[in-house]
C-alpha positions as CSV (number, residue, x, y, z in Angstrom):
1,M,0.0,0.0,-0.1
2,S,2.8,2.8,1.1
3,S,4.0,2.7,-3.2
4,L,0.5,3.8,-3.9
5,A,-0.6,7.4,-3.8
6,A,-2.8,7.7,-0.9
7,L,-5.6,9.9,-3.3
8,R,-5.6,10.5,-6.8
9,V,-8.3,12.4,-8.2
10,Q,-8.4,12.1,-12.0
11,H,-10.6,14.7,-14.6
12,L,-13.4,15.1,-11.9
13,S,-16.0,17.2,-12.6
14,A,-19.0,17.8,-10.0
15,G,-21.8,19.9,-8.5
16,Y,-25.7,20.2,-8.4
17,P,-28.4,20.8,-10.3
18,G,-28.0,23.7,-13.0
19,V,-24.3,24.4,-11.1
20,L,-20.7,23.1,-11.9
21,A,-18.8,23.5,-9.0
22,L,-15.8,21.6,-10.0
23,E,-14.4,21.2,-13.3
24,D,-11.7,18.9,-14.6
25,V,-10.3,18.8,-11.1
26,G,-6.9,16.7,-10.8
27,L,-4.9,16.2,-7.6
28,T,-2.7,13.6,-5.9
29,V,-1.9,13.1,-2.5
30,D,1.2,11.0,-1.9
31,S,1.5,8.8,1.0
32,G,2.7,10.0,4.2
33,S,2.2,13.9,2.9
34,L,0.3,16.6,4.3
35,C,-1.7,18.6,1.3
36,A,-3.4,21.6,1.9
37,L,-6.4,22.5,-0.2
38,L,-6.1,26.4,-0.4
39,G,-9.0,28.2,-1.7
40,A,-12.1,30.7,-0.8
41,N,-15.4,30.0,0.8
42,G,-17.5,28.8,-2.7
43,S,-14.3,27.6,-4.5
44,G,-15.4,24.0,-4.3
45,K,-13.6,22.5,-1.6
46,S,-16.5,21.0,0.1
47,T,-18.0,19.8,-3.4
48,L,-14.6,18.1,-3.6
49,F,-14.5,16.4,-0.2
50,A,-18.2,15.2,-0.8
51,A,-17.1,13.5,-3.7
52,L,-14.2,11.8,-2.2
53,L,-16.1,10.4,0.2
54,G,-18.6,9.2,-2.2
55,L,-21.4,11.6,-0.6
56,R,-21.5,12.6,-4.3
57,R,-22.0,11.3,-7.4
58,P,-19.5,13.3,-10.1
59,F,-20.5,14.2,-13.3
60,S,-17.1,12.7,-15.0
61,G,-13.6,11.3,-13.6
62,R,-12.5,9.1,-10.8
63,V,-11.3,8.8,-7.1
64,S,-9.3,6.3,-5.9
65,I,-8.0,6.0,-2.2
66,F,-4.9,3.6,-1.8
67,G,-6.1,2.2,-5.6
68,R,-10.0,1.3,-4.2
69,S,-13.1,3.5,-4.8
70,P,-14.4,5.6,-2.0
71,S,-17.1,3.2,-1.3
72,K,-14.3,0.4,-0.6
73,A,-11.8,2.6,1.3
74,R,-14.5,3.5,4.0
75,R,-15.8,-0.1,4.4
76,T,-12.0,-1.1,4.9
77,N,-11.2,1.9,6.9
78,L,-8.7,3.9,4.6
79,V,-10.0,7.0,5.2
80,S,-11.1,9.2,8.1
81,Y,-13.3,12.3,7.5
82,L,-13.2,15.8,10.0
83,P,-16.4,17.6,8.5
84,Q,-16.6,21.4,8.4
85,L,-19.6,21.6,10.4
86,D,-20.3,20.3,13.7
87,A,-23.1,18.2,13.7
88,V,-23.1,16.8,17.2
89,D,-26.4,17.7,19.5
90,H,-24.7,19.9,22.3
91,S,-27.9,19.2,24.3
92,F,-27.6,15.5,24.3
93,P,-25.4,14.1,27.4
94,L,-22.7,12.9,25.0
95,S,-19.0,12.9,26.8
96,V,-15.8,13.7,25.1
97,G,-14.8,10.3,25.7
98,Q,-17.7,8.7,24.0
99,L,-17.4,11.0,21.1
100,V,-13.8,10.2,20.4
101,M,-15.0,6.3,20.9
102,M,-17.3,6.7,18.0
103,G,-14.1,7.0,16.1
104,R,-13.4,3.1,17.2
105,H,-16.7,1.8,15.5
106,P,-14.9,0.3,12.3
107,H,-12.8,-1.8,14.5
108,Q,-15.4,-2.9,16.8
109,G,-17.8,-4.9,14.1
110,L,-21.4,-4.8,14.4
111,T,-21.7,-5.6,18.7
112,R,-19.8,-2.2,19.3
113,R,-18.1,-4.2,21.7
114,V,-15.7,-1.8,23.6
115,R,-12.0,-3.6,24.2
116,A,-9.1,-2.5,26.5
117,E,-7.4,-1.4,22.9
118,D,-10.1,0.7,22.3
119,R,-10.1,2.3,25.6
120,R,-6.0,3.0,25.1
121,V,-6.3,4.5,21.7
122,V,-9.2,6.9,23.0
123,D,-7.3,8.1,25.8
124,A,-4.0,8.4,23.4
125,A,-6.0,10.5,20.8
126,L,-7.6,12.7,23.6
127,D,-4.3,13.2,25.0
128,Q,-2.7,14.2,21.7
129,V,-5.2,17.0,21.5
130,D,-5.0,17.8,25.1
131,L,-8.2,16.8,26.1
132,L,-7.6,14.0,28.3
133,E,-8.8,15.6,31.6
134,L,-11.9,16.7,29.9
135,R,-13.2,13.2,28.6
136,H,-15.8,12.8,31.3
137,R,-17.2,16.6,30.4
138,T,-20.1,16.5,28.0
139,V,-19.1,18.0,24.6
140,G,-21.8,20.9,25.1
141,E,-19.6,22.3,27.7
142,L,-16.4,22.6,25.7
143,S,-15.5,25.8,23.9
144,G,-15.7,26.0,19.8
145,G,-11.7,25.2,19.9
146,Q,-12.3,22.3,22.1
147,R,-14.8,21.0,20.4
148,R,-12.9,21.3,16.6
149,R,-10.0,19.4,18.7
150,A,-12.3,16.6,20.2
151,L,-13.8,16.0,16.7
152,L,-10.1,15.8,15.6
153,A,-9.4,13.2,18.6
154,R,-12.4,10.9,17.0
155,S,-10.8,10.8,13.4
156,I,-7.6,10.1,15.0
157,A,-8.8,7.2,17.2
158,Q,-10.0,5.7,13.7
159,Q,-6.5,4.9,12.4
160,A,-7.3,5.6,8.7
161,P,-4.1,6.1,7.0
162,L,-5.8,8.8,5.0
163,M,-7.6,11.3,6.9
164,L,-9.9,14.3,5.2
165,L,-10.1,17.5,7.2
166,D,-12.7,19.9,5.9
167,E,-11.7,23.7,7.3
168,P,-10.3,22.2,10.8
169,F,-9.2,25.6,11.7
170,A,-12.7,27.2,11.1
171,G,-13.8,29.1,14.7
172,V,-11.0,27.9,16.6
173,D,-8.5,30.5,18.9
174,R,-5.0,30.7,18.2
175,A,-3.8,28.3,20.7
176,S,-6.1,25.1,19.5
177,E,-5.3,26.3,15.9
178,D,-1.2,25.8,16.7
179,L,-2.3,22.6,18.7
180,I,-3.9,21.2,15.7
181,V,-0.7,22.3,13.4
182,E,1.5,20.6,15.7
183,V,-0.8,17.5,15.9
184,L,-1.2,17.3,12.3
185,H,2.6,17.3,11.5
186,T,3.1,14.4,14.3
187,L,0.4,12.1,12.3
188,R,2.3,13.0,9.0
189,D,5.7,12.3,10.4
190,A,3.9,8.8,11.6
191,G,3.5,8.0,8.2
192,T,-0.6,9.4,7.7
193,S,-1.4,10.9,4.7
194,L,-3.6,14.1,5.4
195,L,-5.5,16.2,2.6
196,V,-6.6,19.8,4.8
197,S,-8.7,22.1,3.3
198,T,-8.6,25.8,4.1
199,H,-9.4,29.4,2.9
200,H,-7.0,30.8,6.0
201,L,-3.7,31.7,4.3
202,E,-1.5,32.5,7.3
203,G,0.7,29.7,8.4
204,V,0.2,27.3,5.1
205,D,3.7,27.4,4.0
206,S,4.5,26.0,7.2
207,L,1.7,23.7,7.6
208,A,1.8,21.6,4.3
209,D,4.2,19.6,1.7
210,E,2.0,20.4,-1.0
211,V,-0.1,23.1,-1.9
212,V,-3.5,22.8,-3.9
213,L,-5.0,26.2,-5.5
214,L,-8.6,25.6,-5.8
215,H,-11.2,27.7,-7.5
216,R,-13.5,25.5,-9.4
217,R,-10.5,24.2,-11.1
218,V,-7.1,23.4,-9.9
219,L,-5.0,27.1,-10.6
220,A,-1.8,25.5,-9.1
221,S,-0.2,22.7,-7.4
222,G,3.0,22.1,-5.7
223,R,5.6,23.1,-2.8
224,P,4.3,26.1,-0.6
225,A,7.0,28.5,-2.1
226,E,5.7,27.7,-5.8
227,V,2.1,28.2,-5.3
228,L,1.6,30.7,-2.7
229,T,2.4,33.6,-4.9
230,E,0.9,37.2,-5.2
231,Q,-0.3,36.0,-8.7
232,Q,-1.1,32.9,-8.1
233,L,-3.4,34.0,-5.1
234,A,-5.0,36.6,-6.7
235,R,-6.2,34.2,-9.4
236,A,-7.9,32.4,-6.5
237,F,-8.8,35.0,-4.3
238,G,-9.4,38.0,-6.1
239,A,-11.2,40.7,-4.2
240,V,-11.8,38.1,-1.5
241,L,-8.2,38.3,-0.6
242,A,-8.4,42.1,0.0
243,S,-11.7,42.4,1.7
244,D,-11.0,39.3,3.8
245,T,-15.3,38.5,3.0
246,D,-16.7,35.5,1.9
247,P,-17.8,34.7,-1.6
248,R,-21.2,33.0,-2.3
249,P,-21.3,29.8,-0.1
250,E,-21.1,26.5,-2.0
251,P,-24.4,24.3,-0.8
252,E,-23.5,22.5,2.2
253,T,-22.5,18.7,1.7
254,D,-21.3,17.9,4.9
255,A,-24.3,16.5,6.5
256,S,-25.8,14.4,3.7
257,G,-25.2,13.9,0.1
258,D,-27.3,12.4,-2.7
259,G,-24.9,10.5,-4.7
260,A,-24.2,7.1,-5.1
261,D,-21.8,5.2,-2.9
262,D,-19.3,4.9,-5.3
263,P,-18.1,8.0,-7.4
264,T,-15.8,6.2,-9.6
265,E,-18.2,5.6,-12.0
266,R,-18.8,8.2,-14.7
267,T,-22.2,9.9,-15.2
268,A,-23.8,12.2,-17.7
269,P,-24.5,15.8,-16.0
């Protein structure tokens, strides 16, 4: 598996009725690397993540995860996902430890029987994001940054070799952002492959090994120094870069998708 690309996207076009959100997108995430997917809100990042997970059937193109289709990759625990939106019901008395234990479901079978190994992995993930002492606290009691870290711990506990993270820095304070960056680097150094979407420019050059600049199409990809130039960023962000305001948002795809289970099949728009 290590000789295969963790993620390969070829000629992918996708969108919604009457909307072409992505056009002929191609990108590769090498095994054991951290790739940043950079683009303004509305650039197609969330649509791309939905296609990568098989939640939205593309109009055309192909996605492979370690050489397998997204549906097979999910079934064999090759990929985990940190969504942009926190779908946890904060009024439900779910503890932080119980939330993170959900990441162990692929390892527990239909019975969801918790083993000593599951508890060890969950505690290690909580410790990695500095939430171990809060494992008995309810999720609703956490701050925004702590909730993002708890969701990250859930993805870590899944122990998938490819992690997809959609805007992991959204709504977090600087301390949580710095900690998340440190954790992502630790995961990469241990061999995990990561695709991290963000619209924040600050710190991307030190965050990622590779950067993909997206605005419906891939505008540029490569090492941060090659991609994060004033000319390239102007193409991707335009007036958004100057005003720091969001363009028209994409339709939300985090919680549900209307696509088939396997987006590698070609279909007509």
